[in-house]
N, C-alpha and C positions, 0 to 999 in steps of 0.2 A: 898330260895333258887334260885342261879342264874339260868336265863335262858337260860345258855350255857348248862344245864342239862336236858332241856325239850328235847322232841322228836318233830320234826317237821313232819306233818300229811300233805300229799298231798292230797288236798281236789278235785282238777280239774285240769284236763290239757288239751289243745288244741293245735295239733300238726299240722304245715303246712311245710311239706318238709324236716323234721328232721329224721334222721335214728333212727332205735331201740337204735344202741351204743349210738350216741348223746344223745339222750333222757336220758337214763340211766346215763351218765354221768353229763349232766346237772343238773338233779335233785338231786345228789349227791351234788354238789356245791351249790344247791338253799337251800337244807334243812340246811346246814353249815352256809352260809350267812344269812337266816331268824334267826337262833339262835342268831348269832352275832349281827345282828341289832337290834333284841329285847331288847338288853341290852344296847342301845343308845336311847336317845330321838329323834332320825330322825325319820320322815315320809316318806320322798322319797329320794333314792338314786340311783346314775349310776355308773355302773362298767365296764371295759374292762376285759375280763377275761385274756386276756394276762397278767395281773399283778397276778394273780392265780395261785402258783405251781402246784394244782393239775389239772388246764385245761391244762396247758403245756404237761403234762404227758398223759392225756386222748385224747389229739389233739382237744380240744373244745375253744381253745386260741383265735380264730378270731371272737367270739360272745361277744355281748355286754348284760348286764343285767341292766334293770330298774326295780326297786323293791320300792314298795309303801304300807305302813301300813295303813288299813282301819278299821275301829271301825263299824260293822254290825248287828245289832239287839243285840248290848251287848257284842260280840266277836270280839277280834282282828283277823283279816285277813291279809295276805301279798299276794299282787297281784304283780306277775311279769312277765316280757317279756324277752325272750333271742331272738336277732336276731343276723343274718350274711347273708348279701345279700338278696335271695329270701326265706331264710329259718327262722321260726319264732317259738317258742315254749312259749305259755301263761301257768302260773302255779298259782294256788291260795293253799295257806298253812295255816295250824293254828299250834299252839304250844299245847303240851300237857304234863303233868308231868308224867315222867318216872313210 
């Protein structure tokens, strides 16, 4: 089964100055990005959210995203950081079968 059909589970977040609305929208983008990245051999990627159509709609297109795949205790995790100016949101996620 393709990992595109898995569900991204947010394990932890650390918020620094992001609004609740920004957090909600960034987490949606993060979940989709994790599923797409899981289908590639990439270990680390960097994105500007202005390239994401969903970011433009939700007004978080000024943020950047750095995401890294890590294997911790035999489990794949995705560690990501959204940044824009003094705003930062750190996220850790895993994938689970639906």
